[in-house]
FITI-805533 format. One record per residue (C-alpha): residue number from 1; residue in three letters; x, y, z. Coordinates in nm, 4 decimals, always signed. Example, Ala and Ser with C-alpha at 12.3 -4.5 7.8 and 13.67 -1.06 7.14 Angstrom:
// FITI-805533
- 1, ALA, +1.2300, -0.4500, +0.7800
- 2, SER, +1.3670, -0.1060, +0.7140
This chain:
// FITI-805533
- 1, MET, +9.7837, +2.1386, +4.1039
- 2, SER, +9.7797, +2.3931, +4.3995
- 3, HIS, +9.5063, +2.4090, +4.6574
- 4, ILE, +9.3067, +2.7020, +4.6257
- 5, GLU, +9.1035, +2.8178, +4.9055
- 6, GLU, +8.7512, +2.8792, +4.8672
- 7, ILE, +8.5117, +3.1207, +5.0140
- 8, THR, +8.1444, +3.1539, +5.0007
- 9, PRO, +7.9454, +3.4558, +4.8324
- 10, ASN, +7.8325, +3.5299, +5.2043
- 11, GLU, +8.1816, +3.5877, +5.3270
- 12, VAL, +8.2594, +3.8026, +5.0004
- 13, GLU, +8.0057, +3.9814, +5.0705
- 14, LYS, +8.0783, +4.0350, +5.4454
- 15, LYS, +8.4311, +4.1563, +5.3042
- 16, ILE, +8.2966, +4.4426, +5.0639
- 17, GLU, +8.0954, +4.5506, +5.3803
- 18, GLN, +8.3451, +4.5945, +5.5852
- 19, ASN, +8.6094, +4.7624, +5.2869
- 20, ASP, +8.8463, +4.4471, +5.2832
- 21, ASP, +9.1938, +4.5215, +5.1121
- 22, MET, +9.1410, +4.2668, +4.8324
- 23, THR, +9.0648, +4.2555, +4.4762
- 24, ILE, +8.7135, +4.0638, +4.3258
- 25, ILE, +8.8340, +3.9456, +3.9475
- 26, ASP, +8.5478, +3.8229, +3.7550
- 27, VAL, +8.6423, +3.6267, +3.4720
- 28, ARG, +8.3248, +3.6088, +3.2748
- 29, GLU, +8.2697, +3.6337, +2.9593
- 30, ASP, +8.1545, +4.0336, +2.8134
- 31, GLU, +7.8109, +3.8835, +2.7749
- 32, GLU, +7.7812, +3.7482, +3.1053
- 33, VAL, +7.9083, +4.0230, +3.3037
- 34, ALA, +7.6534, +4.2471, +3.1384
- 35, GLU, +7.4225, +4.0470, +3.3421
- 36, GLY, +7.5403, +4.2021, +3.6518
- 37, MET, +7.8564, +4.2049, +3.8262
- 38, VAL, +7.9555, +4.2139, +4.2350
- 39, PRO, +8.0152, +4.5629, +4.3120
- 40, GLU, +8.3846, +4.6353, +4.3607
- 41, ALA, +8.4725, +4.3302, +4.0916
- 42, LYS, +8.7185, +4.4102, +3.8339
- 43, HIS, +8.6348, +4.2479, +3.4933
- 44, ILE, +8.9333, +4.0173, +3.3360
- 45, PRO, +8.7848, +3.7184, +3.0900
- 46, LEU, +8.9405, +3.4207, +3.1428
- 47, GLY, +9.1082, +3.4417, +2.8034
- 48, GLN, +9.3209, +3.7451, +2.9184
- 49, ILE, +9.4290, +3.6769, +3.2528
- 50, PRO, +9.8103, +3.5559, +3.1472
- 51, ASN, +9.8600, +3.8853, +2.9835
- 52, GLU, +9.6790, +4.1191, +3.2717
- 53, ILE, +9.8105, +3.9742, +3.5903
- 54, GLU, +10.1444, +4.0526, +3.4763
- 55, LYS, +10.0228, +4.4619, +3.5494
- 56, LEU, +9.9128, +4.3217, +3.9179
- 57, PRO, +10.0856, +4.3387, +4.2584
- 58, LYS, +10.1356, +3.9496, +4.3674
- 59, ASP, +10.1346, +4.0881, +4.7427
- 60, GLN, +9.7171, +4.1399, +4.7701
- 61, GLU, +9.4237, +3.9522, +4.7997
- 62, TYR, +9.2657, +3.8355, +4.5068
- 63, ILE, +8.8793, +3.6755, +4.4926
- 64, MET, +8.8349, +3.4959, +4.1545
- 65, ILE, +8.4258, +3.5064, +4.0654
- 66, CYS, +8.2717, +3.3166, +3.7438
- 67, ARG, +7.9278, +3.1708, +3.6571
- 68, SER, +7.9855, +2.8572, +3.8912
- 69, GLY, +8.2956, +2.8740, +4.0211
- 70, ARG, +8.5020, +2.6285, +3.7568
- 71, ARG, +8.6826, +2.9091, +3.5069
- 72, SER, +8.7608, +3.0802, +3.8402
- 73, MET, +8.9117, +2.7970, +3.9876
- 74, ASN, +9.1112, +2.7734, +3.6821
- 75, ALA, +9.2250, +3.1548, +3.6785
- 76, ALA, +9.2943, +3.1279, +4.0796
- 77, GLU, +9.4724, +2.8192, +4.0147
- 78, TYR, +9.7006, +2.9933, +3.7241
- 79, MET, +9.7970, +3.2836, +3.9152
- 80, LYS, +9.8968, +3.0697, +4.2370
- 81, GLU, +10.1529, +2.8505, +3.9997
- 82, ASN, +10.2578, +3.2434, +3.8860
- 83, GLY, +10.3727, +3.3839, +4.2221
- 84, PHE, +10.0326, +3.5055, +4.3400
- 85, SER, +10.0059, +3.3692, +4.7161
- 86, ASN, +9.6738, +3.4638, +4.8424
- 87, VAL, +9.4142, +3.4021, +4.5757
- 88, LYS, +9.0638, +3.2418, +4.7104
- 89, ASN, +8.7973, +3.1331, +4.4698
- 90, MET, +8.4101, +3.2231, +4.5571
- 91, GLN, +8.2745, +2.8639, +4.5714
- 92, GLY, +7.9673, +2.8222, +4.3526
- 93, GLY, +8.0264, +3.1468, +4.1774
- 94, MET, +7.7487, +3.3881, +4.0712
- 95, LEU, +7.4998, +3.1528, +4.0714
- 96, GLN, +7.5258, +3.1606, +4.4402
- 97, TRP, +7.5497, +3.5379, +4.5017
- 98, ASP, +7.2199, +3.6770, +4.6080
- 99, GLY, +7.3993, +4.0492, +4.6891
- 100, GLU, +7.4074, +4.3513, +4.5072
- 101, LEU, +7.4872, +4.3794, +4.1681
- 102, ILE, +7.6613, +4.6538, +3.9398
- 103, PHE, +7.5455, +4.6692, +3.5592
């Protein structure tokens, strides 16, 4: 198991405000995402990660999000094992997010 750096929801919010060059990936299921997503996030359900990451550039920063942080940690570890070097997990997931939501 590779070590995945965790980033707080506040740090993610600051990165969005600063227009940092990153990709936020929300791995929750459709019905969870319908309750609101982090602005700028791309929705790729966890089960689709193995197929979808082939389309993503490996030299970018990725921040993974789910409801509590567990599924996104699994997705982040999978990406790291598949050659993505700059992958972070949002600590506590959407349960800890108090920023803006998009629907």
